[in-house]
N, C-alpha and C positions, 0 to 999 in steps of 0.2 A: 511601640514594639512589644509584642506579647512574648512572654516567657513560655517556651514549650517544654514538655516533659517527654523524655524517651521512654522506652518500654519498661525499664527498671526504675523509673522515677528520677533518673539523672537529668541534669540541666542540659538542654540542647540549644546552644546559643544561635546556631544558624537555622534552626527549625528544619533540618534536613530530614528528620523522621516524618514530619508532617508532609513535606514535599514528596518524599518517597511514597508514602501512602496514597497521596493524591495521584501520583503517576501510575501506581499499580492499579488503582481503581479506574483510571481513565484509559489504560492501555488496550483492553479488549475492544472498546468502542472505537479507538483510533484504528485498530487493525481492520475492523469491519468497513470503515469508511475508506481505508486505503485499498481494500480488496474491490470495493465497488468502483472506485476511481480507476483502478488498473484494468478492469475488464473492458472499458471503452477502447483503449488503444489496442488491446488484444484482438478485439473483434475487427477493428480496422485493418490490422495486420493480416488476419486470415482472409478478409475480403480482397485485400490487395494481392495476396499470393494467388488466390483463385482467378482473379482477373488476369494476372500476369501469365498464369498457365494457359488460360483460354486464348490469350493473344499469341503465345508461342505455338500452341496447337493449331491455331488458324493460319499462322504464317507457314508452318511446316506443311499443312494440308495444301495450301496454295502452291508451295514450292514443288510438291510431289505430284501435283495434278497434271 
C-alpha cells in the first residue's frame, strides 16, 4: 500500500486525492462517450415519432376520403 501525499504534503491514508485527480482527468472523456451513446436512442425516438405521425396522417386521410 503506497503512502500518498496531499496537496500540502499531509498524509492521505485513503489516497482520496489521487482518486479525485484520476476522476477529474477521466470525467471529460466519460461525458463524450455518454453523449455518443445517448444520440442513438434519440435518433430512434425521432424516427419513431415521424413514423407514428405518418400513420396517423394516413389513417386520417383514409377516414376523410
